[in-house]
N, C-alpha and C positions, 0 to 999 in steps of 0.2 A: 521376511515377506510380510507386508502390511495388508490386512484385509479389511473389508467394510461389511458390517453385519446390519441387516435391516435398514439398508440405505443410509447408514450413519456411522461416523467414526469420530471419537472425541480424544484429543490429546490434551496435554496440560494447558497449552496456550490457545488452541483453536479447536473448533469442531467443523466437521465436514458432513454435509447432507446431500443426497441425491434427490432432486425434485423433478421427477419424470414429467409431471403435468406441464411444467414450464421448460423442459429439456435443459435443466440447469444443474450445475454443481454449485452448492452454496458453501462458502468458507466464512465462518463468523469468528471474529477475534474474541477470546474470553478475557484476556488481560487479568490473570489471577493476582498480580501484584501491581506495580506501577504500569500504566498503559503505554509502554514504550517497546521499542524493537530490541528485545533481549536476544542473546544467542539461542536460548531455548525456543523462543518464538520463531527465529529463522530456521532452526532445525525442524520444527513442526511444519512450517510452510514448505520446506524442501520435501519432507515426507509426503505431504498432501499432494504436491505437484507430481511426484513419482507415481502415487496412487492414481491420480487423475489421468496420467498418460496411459497407465495400464487399463483403466476403465474405458477410455476413449478408443483404445486399440480393440478391446473386446466388442465395443459398440459397432464396429464396422460390419459385423454380421447381422445387425438389425437393419430394417428398412430406413432410408434416409429420414423420413418424417418422425422416427422414434429415437434418433440418435441425440446424444447430449450436444448442445450447440453453444451453451452460455456458461461462463464462470462469473459468479457474483461474490464480491467481497464486501463484508459489512462487519459491524461490531455489536456484540451483545451488551456492552457497557453503556448505560444510558448517558447521553451527552458527550460521549468520547468515541471517535473513530480510532485515532492513534496520535500520541503526542511526540513521536519521532524517535531518534536514536537514543541509545542507552548512555546518558551522560556520565553516569558513575563508571561504567566500563571505559569510556573514552578517557576520562581523567586518569584512571589507573594505567592504561596502556601508553598514553602520551607521557606521563611523568616517569614511567619506567623505560621509555624509548623502545617499546615493543612494536616495531614496525610489522613484524610477521603476523601477529595476531590482529592488529588493527587492519592490515591489508586483507586478511582472511575474512574478517567481519564485513568489510566494505565490498569485497568481491562477491560474497554470498548474497548480499543485498541486490547487487547488479544482476547476478545470475537469475534470481527469482523474478526480478522486474522484466528482464529480457525474455524469459520464458513466457510471461504473461502476454507480451506484445508480439512475439514472433511465432512462426509456424507456417505450415503449408495450407493447402486448400481446406483442410478439415480443422483448422485452428478454432478454438473456442473464442467467441466474442466475450472479452473481459469487461465486466461492468463493476464500477465502484458505487456503492450506496453509502453516502455519508450523511449521518443523522446528528453529528455533533462536531467536536473540535478535531481538526486534522492539521497538525503543525509539523514543520520540519520534515523528517523522513516519513511521517504519517501522511503529509500532503503529497509527497513524492509517490508514496505507495498508491494513493488514490488516483494520481495522474497516470500511473502505469496501467492504463486501461483504455479500451476503445470508447467507452461511454462512462461519463461521470454524472450520477444523479445525486442531488443534494437537497436536503430540507432547508427551509429558510433560516432555521436556527443555527445551521452549521457555520463554523468559522474556520478560516484557513490562513496560514502564514508561514514565513520562514524566519525564525528567531536567530539563526546561526550567526548573522552579522553582529549580534550583540556581544559575542565573544570572539570576534575576529576570524570566523570561519565562513564558509559558504555551503549551501546545501549541495553536496556532491554526489548524491545517489540518484541522479537523473533529472533534477528539477528543471534545469535550463533546456535540456533536450526534449523533455516531455511537454513543457510549456510552449516551446517554439514550434511544436506540431499544431498548436491550437491558436496561438496569437503571434504577433510579430516578435522577432528576437529583441528589438529595442524595448518593447513593453515587458517582455519576460525578464530582461536584465533589471528594469526599473522595479518590478515587483520583488525580485529576489533581494536586491540591495536596500530596499526601503525599510525592511523589517516590519512593515505594516501588517495588521490583521484585517482580512477581507471577509465580508459577508458572502454568503452563497449567492445572494441577489446581485451583488457587484460582479462576482465572477461569472455569473450567467450572462450579464450584459456584455462582458468582455469576450465571451466565447470559451472560457475555460471550463465552466460547468455546462453540460449539455441539456439537462432537464432539471427544472426547479420545482420542488414539491412543497406543499404546505406542511407545517410541522405535524408530525405524526402520520403523514400520508406517504412517506417514502416507499414503503412496501407496496402500497397500492399503485403508486406511479411505476415502480419496477415491474409489477405484474402486467399492468396495462401496456407498457413499452414492449415487453417480450411478446405478448399476444399480438400486438400490432406488427412486430417484426416477423412473427411466424406466418402471418398471412401475406407478407410481402418479402419473403426471405431473400430471394435472389438479388433484388435491388439493394437491400441493406448490406448484405455481405459483400456485394460488389463495391459499394461505396467504402467499406472498411479497407478493402484491398487497394482501392484508388488512393485513399489517404496514406496508407502505408507506403505505396509506391512513390507518391508525390513528395512525401517528407519522411523518409525512413529514419529509424533510430537504430544504428548499427551497434553490435556488441563491442566493436573496437572503439567507437566513440565513447560509449558509456565507461569502458574500462580506462581509457586515457584520462577522462575527467575524474574518475574516482581515485586514480593513482595520484593525481594532482591534489585531491582532497587529503589524502594520507600525508603527502609531503607538507602541505600547509598546516595540518593538525599537529604534526610532530615539531614544527617550528614555532608554535604559539608561545608567546612570552608569559610569564607568571601572572601578570595582571589580567590577561585574557582567561587563563585557567581559573583564576579567582572568580571571575564573573560566571564561568561555566559551573563552578562549584556552587555558587550562590543559586543558580537556577536548579541544579541537581538537588540541593537541600530543600528548595521550595517544593519540588516534586515529591520528595520524601515526606515533607510535612503534610502535604495534601493526601498522599496515597499510602504512607507508611502503615497506618492503622489497618487498612484493608489487607496489606501484604502480611502483617503480623497475624491477622485473623486467619488468612488462608494457610499460613505455616502451621498454626496451632491445629487447624482442622485436619491437615495432612498427618500430623503426628498422632492425632487421636484415631485416624482411620485404620 
């Protein structure tokens, strides 16, 4: 049984806080090593979601105005939201032909994303606050929300096409809720990096904040929603009803992603390995420092 003490819980990869003044549960990514979606990161998110469900159930005894209504996801790492899937793990599982573990990883990603976007009348409004880079699966994670707030310095993109894959953890489904399917396909296959301002103009980003003002924009948005709650939550339901993202759709796509990944030729795996090594070169020292600190603790 996971518990939360003093409105705060910290795991290895994330921290969770209860912000009653904004009726919000805050999940912040800590990224102790490479800022990617590791299995530990996914396990931590699953634990946090289980805890959130328990807290929200307990909240039903509170007056409606005091209940938690928002889930906010952001990162504590300056300049980085999340750089996507764990390429090192992908290389290992693809080269060993381990369909079972690759599928388990992909399905866990989809379960977490679907839980963020689904629910009944008391579903939390999921908000992504992006203050830096959100690439690949990190971009998909940001899109698995009702509202996306981004600072102007934020950058977004899907690099998967560089090594013959596609973003299979909900990218097309989530984008097609916000923009036309044709434009979603163009964005995914282009491999381009987009600024937050460009995505705001397209309708992918809901609110655009000045650099360093993302938190301020978040608090202002929640306060505005609190004063007009019924209309905002009704619009969330209308959007979900008009263009729903079903669990079946997400899992069909992610299974196609697994099939495609396992069939990648060596030249594509070589490119994936090149990107993985580039990540290690950029973040390896941080990971080594974190490991040493754990050994000393």
